[in-house]
Steps between C-alpha positions, in 0.01 A plus 500: 500500500536800272815713514297794609379314805853363571642851490238645727560228754882587517589754766806615317307621190688827427620588163367610158649185327323286726168678473526470125475120554127531589427505129655168435356149572677279746407183299797534250830615637591639840664844504886481532680774704840636425721735705676741279875432458618858472544559868585162639654420840763698675825318423742415796764738347249781477364466846576789748441453883525757779777428746264574785146410398218682676127437538272686250135605496320398186231716345360299204230567247396315172360729238320470170595773264609711795190456703506304823360147482430403858408143436809435293707684764370262760549187282863585410619645826631173628699444181658841557586438857658163417689652208650770720590264770671283245727768386709490822523891494286534823497330839130537513215625278194628679201706411480705808717823565846462640632769731722710280538190275517463125186486286475325162186606286414279206251566225438195273322647200338277246491708188249412229598585142177559312647381158616171661167463680292546180722261303469237774124538513469443116731197515312361804167533307633307206668231724162465680305439184740209425516375860864594488573230246568725197650800665578658830569809695819651644456779753751687708481678833757773543617605838679820612631454857612800693703470818572801731735444798530763770765420760371728766249781549620798273751283300506545132314205339678250282263411215532234233244365238498154367308372204361145469242305301285192506385314188193278457443265205182299429420278212729404208662834449818431307718778645823507699443642858791707641461342836540197724189282540389447858223273639193709554416856548555515872866396464532732203385805690709402807816466279437835335470670846807316627730584205386870481555559863830311522621723217360827645662424852828427337497825311432688819768336703755551215413869481791713638255686723409189686701479820634141506 
């Protein structure tokens, strides 16, 4: 089975790094996925929790260069819901309105840097000619995640932005990746979503304007 066919069969096909892989043959080396290390997990000593957690309504959207991507939104929504529940900051996370309740709006924006994309395409072409044996390709997906929390109708929003990244390596590319390898793109995307939202929620709860 070609890598192109493999990718098209996967329902979590989302990001530019993954889409670049269609240029590369599956017969040589499978792509490896790395979650960037710069953000990482929220450490126990960093974690802030409200004294009286409340339910929250989630309004979630996945974007590509600032434009809504409905399919990716649908495919990552469950990751977002699970990530928010896992923070312990809310008693319940729902997608329906709550009477005078808090609302958390999240925009998960996959930003494509043209210079990185162009280089990855060139590297991918070279790797493809050698079936991945004499070269390779490294591509990075950058994410800008914006969280806006409104405690009640008319309240001043608390806004925080989190940056994250996902790296893909295919073929014998001798380069150090600034990330932690995970098994498969599904787990990689799920981890990026979880880490970004955990950090974002922690930032919001730690804000002096948040009524804990």
